[in-house]
C-alpha positions in Angstrom: 20.7 -65.0 -51.5 19.1 -68.2 -50.9 18.3 -70.6 -53.5 15.7 -73.6 -53.7 16.0 -77.3 -54.9 16.3 -76.1 -58.5 19.0 -73.6 -58.1 16.4 -70.3 -58.5 17.2 -67.4 -56.4 14.9 -66.7 -53.7 14.0 -63.1 -52.7 15.0 -62.2 -49.3 12.0 -62.1 -46.6 10.6 -58.8 -46.1 8.6 -59.3 -42.9 11.3 -58.1 -40.7 11.7 -54.9 -42.1 8.0 -54.3 -42.3 7.5 -55.3 -38.7 10.2 -52.8 -37.8 8.9 -50.1 -40.0 5.4 -50.6 -38.1 6.7 -50.7 -34.7 8.6 -47.5 -35.7 5.4 -45.9 -37.1 3.5 -46.9 -33.8 6.2 -45.2 -31.7 5.8 -42.1 -33.8 2.1 -42.1 -33.5 2.1 -42.7 -29.6 4.8 -40.1 -29.4 2.5 -37.4 -31.1 -0.3 -38.4 -29.4 1.6 -37.4 -26.2 2.4 -33.9 -27.4 -1.1 -33.3 -28.7 -3.0 -34.2 -25.9 -2.2 -31.0 -24.0 -3.5 -29.0 -27.1 -6.5 -31.1 -27.3 -7.6 -30.8 -23.6 -6.9 -27.1 -23.8 -9.1 -26.6 -27.2 -12.0 -28.8 -25.5 -11.9 -27.5 -22.3 -12.1 -23.9 -23.7 -15.4 -24.7 -25.6 -17.2 -26.1 -22.6 -19.4 -24.3 -19.8 -18.6 -24.9 -16.2 -21.5 -27.7 -15.7 -20.0 -29.8 -18.2 -16.4 -29.4 -16.8 -17.6 -30.6 -13.6 -19.9 -33.5 -15.0 -17.1 -34.8 -17.8 -13.6 -35.5 -17.7 -10.6 -34.1 -19.4 -10.8 -36.3 -22.7 -14.4 -35.7 -23.1 -15.8 -33.7 -26.1 -18.1 -30.4 -25.6 -21.5 -30.5 -26.4 -21.5 -27.8 -28.7 -19.4 -25.0 -30.1 -19.7 -22.4 -27.0 -17.2 -19.6 -27.7 -18.1 -17.5 -24.8 -14.8 -18.2 -22.8 -13.0 -17.0 -25.8 -15.1 -13.8 -25.7 -14.1 -13.8 -22.0 -10.6 -14.3 -22.3 -10.0 -11.8 -25.1 -12.0 -8.5 -23.8 -13.9 -9.4 -20.6 -11.8 -12.1 -18.8 -12.6 -10.5 -15.1 -13.8 -7.3 -13.4 -11.8 -4.8 -11.4 -9.7 -1.7 -12.2 -6.6 -3.9 -12.5 -7.9 -6.7 -14.6 -8.7 -6.7 -18.2 -8.8 -9.4 -21.2 -5.9 -10.3 -23.4 -6.8 -8.0 -26.2 -4.5 -5.0 -24.9 -1.5 -7.6 -23.9 -1.7 -9.4 -27.4 -1.4 -5.9 -29.3 1.7 -4.9 -27.0 3.4 -8.3 -27.6 2.8 -7.4 -31.7 4.1 -3.8 -31.1 7.0 -5.2 -29.2 7.6 -8.3 -31.1 7.6 -7.3 -34.6 10.0 -4.4 -34.3 12.6 -6.6 -32.1 12.3 -9.4 -34.6 13.1 -7.2 -37.7 15.8 -5.1 -35.9 17.5 -8.2 -34.2 17.7 -10.0 -37.5 19.0 -7.2 -39.3 21.6 -6.5 -36.8 22.7 -10.2 -36.4 22.7 -10.2 -40.2 25.5 -7.3 -40.6 27.6 -8.5 -37.4 28.0 -11.9 -38.9 28.6 -10.6 -42.4 31.4 -8.5 -41.1 32.7 -11.3 -38.3 32.9 -13.8 -41.3 33.8 -12.1 -44.5 35.3 -8.7 -43.6 38.1 -10.1 -41.2 39.9 -7.7 -39.3 42.6 -7.9 -36.3 40.6 -9.0 -33.2 37.5 -10.1 -35.0 37.5 -13.8 -33.8 38.3 -12.3 -30.1 35.3 -10.2 -30.3 33.1 -13.1 -31.6 34.2 -14.8 -28.7 33.4 -12.4 -26.4 30.1 -12.2 -28.1 29.3 -15.6 -27.5 29.0 -15.0 -23.8 25.7 -13.6 -24.6 24.3 -16.8 -25.3 24.9 -18.6 -22.7 24.8 -15.8 -20.0 21.5 -16.4 -18.0 19.5 -13.1 -18.4 18.8 -12.7 -14.6 22.1 -11.3 -14.5 21.5 -8.3 -16.4 18.1 -7.3 -15.0 19.3 -4.7 -12.5 22.0 -3.0 -15.1 19.5 -3.0 -17.8 16.8 -1.5 -15.5 19.2 1.3 -14.9 20.1 1.8 -18.5 16.5 2.1 -19.5 15.9 4.6 -16.7 19.0 6.7 -18.1 17.2 6.4 -21.7 13.8 7.3 -20.3 12.2 4.2 -21.6 11.3 2.5 -18.3 8.1 0.6 -18.0 7.4 1.1 -22.1 6.9 -1.2 -25.3 10.2 0.6 -26.8 11.9 -0.4 -24.0 11.3 -3.7 -24.2 12.3 -3.6 -27.9 15.5 -2.4 -27.0 16.0 -5.2 -24.2 15.4 -7.8 -26.6 17.1 -6.3 -29.4 20.4 -6.4 -27.0 19.2 -10.0 -25.6 18.9 -11.5 -28.9 22.2 -10.2 -30.6 24.5 -12.7 -29.6 21.9 -15.4 -31.1 21.4 -13.8 -34.4 25.0 -13.1 -34.9 26.1 -16.6 -34.3 23.5 -17.9 -36.6 24.6 -15.7 -39.4 28.1 -15.8 -38.8 28.2 -19.5 -39.1 26.3 -19.4 -42.3 28.2 -16.9 -43.8 31.6 -18.7 -43.4 30.0 -21.4 -45.8 29.8 -18.6 -48.6 32.9 -19.2 -51.1 35.4 -16.5 -50.7 35.8 -16.1 -54.5 32.3 -14.3 -54.9 33.3 -11.8 -52.3 36.9 -11.3 -54.0 35.3 -11.2 -57.5 32.9 -8.5 -56.3 35.7 -6.6 -54.9 37.6 -6.6 -58.1 34.5 -5.1 -60.1 34.1 -2.5 -57.7 31.5 -3.3 -55.2 31.7 -2.0 -52.0 30.9 -3.2 -48.2 27.3 -2.5 -48.7 26.8 -3.3 -52.1 28.3 -6.7 -51.7 26.1 -7.2 -48.8 23.0 -6.6 -50.6 23.9 -7.8 -54.1 25.6 -10.9 -53.3 25.2 -12.0 -49.6 21.5 -11.2 -49.1 20.4 -13.1 -51.9 22.1 -16.4 -50.6 20.7 -15.6 -47.0 16.9 -16.7 -47.3 17.2 -19.9 -45.4 19.2 -18.6 -42.3 17.0 -15.4 -42.5 14.0 -17.6 -42.0 15.3 -19.3 -39.2 16.4 -16.1 -37.2 12.9 -14.7 -37.8 11.1 -17.9 -36.5 13.6 -18.2 -33.6 13.6 -14.5 -32.5 9.8 -14.1 -32.9 9.1 -17.4 -30.5 11.6 -16.4 -27.9 10.1 -12.8 -27.6 6.3 -13.4 -28.1 6.9 -16.4 -25.2 9.4 -14.0 -22.8 8.2 -13.6 -19.3 11.2 -12.4 -17.6 11.8 -9.3 -19.4 8.1 -8.6 -19.6 7.3 -8.6 -15.8 10.5 -6.8 -14.9 10.4 -4.0 -17.4 7.0 -3.4 -18.5 4.3 -1.0 -17.0 0.8 -1.1 -16.5 0.2 -0.2 -20.2 2.9 -1.9 -21.7 2.6 -5.6 -20.4 3.3 -8.2 -23.0 0.7 -11.2 -23.4 2.7 -13.5 -21.3 2.3 -11.2 -18.5 -1.4 -10.6 -19.0 -1.9 -14.5 -19.1 -0.1 -15.0 -15.7 -2.5 -12.1 -14.4 -5.7 -13.6 -15.8 -4.8 -17.3 -14.8 -4.2 -16.4 -11.3 -7.1 -13.7 -10.6 -8.7 -14.6 -7.3 -12.3 -15.8 -8.0 -14.8 -18.0 -5.8 -15.3 -20.1 -9.0 -12.3 -20.9 -11.2 -12.9 -20.2 -14.7 -10.9 -23.1 -16.2 -12.4 -22.5 -19.9 -11.5 -18.8 -19.8 -7.8 -19.8 -18.8 -7.6 -22.6 -21.3 -8.8 -20.2 -24.2 -6.4 -17.4 -22.8 -3.8 -20.0 -23.0 -4.6 -20.9 -26.8 -4.9 -17.3 -27.8 -1.4 -16.6 -26.3 0.3 -19.3 -28.1 -1.6 -19.2 -31.3 0.7 -16.9 -33.1 4.0 -18.9 -32.6 1.9 -22.2 -33.4 0.6 -20.5 -36.9 4.3 -19.4 -37.7 5.4 -23.0 -37.1 2.5 -24.5 -39.0 2.9 -22.4 -42.1 6.5 -21.7 -42.2 7.8 -24.7 -40.3 9.7 -26.3 -43.5 11.6 -23.0 -44.0 12.7 -23.5 -40.3 13.8 -26.9 -40.8 15.6 -26.1 -44.4 17.4 -23.3 -43.0 19.0 -25.3 -40.1 19.9 -27.8 -42.2 21.8 -25.7 -45.0 25.3 -25.8 -44.9 25.2 -28.8 -42.8 26.6 -30.9 -45.9 29.8 -28.9 -47.4 32.0 -29.9 -50.5 
């Protein structure tokens, strides 16, 4: 600390720190604008008519709130026997994503519980083999999975897609829960055993009340992956079971003499709206769950 001529202490200069913080905020603001710009373009374009799109530019605001493109994207996007709006595809994705997310999350919780708190001979080896599913490219399983769905009579159905996503997400959900449950003190489990609690009572009464953070992470993670999946949707769905990602692709690639950019943009926003809303309203739980257990001791 410096002093003046009288020996009084002088406060250190805060100017360098303030400049550094201002530069940091400016960089963060610039990054936020870069990430928000595509969404801004999509929303504004979806509210314009064809004349405004031709006469204006990507960043210009719409002349008014025109939701015709949204109506067309939802129910009357194009004409023809094989061309529909996003409405049936949207509900197919809902019927596929909700049960697949719930089942894969519950299945992963049980697997993680067994592999972390109920060790048995070969459990670590089994977990190691299970981890291959996290890194294995999904293209490898397309043909064998197609055969299995055929044997089960689930080809080209929403139920078949639910099964596929449950199996595809099992390795990831097991990894999440297993790593989280290893941080639970073994004394809690041993005390419950001494009190006569069995396998399922310990799971429901001891483990699950402590699992809220990782459950939220897994639900959000799985919903995002399943809702946004295109590979399984295009490979295993039929004419009446296509998810919204396939419907969006079909709509955007529809041949037409005049390209309806406003309809395409509205359809893209509709397709991404559920995942955006989940992260807006539950994003803080996702961050808390990811950081839960990061500091031990």
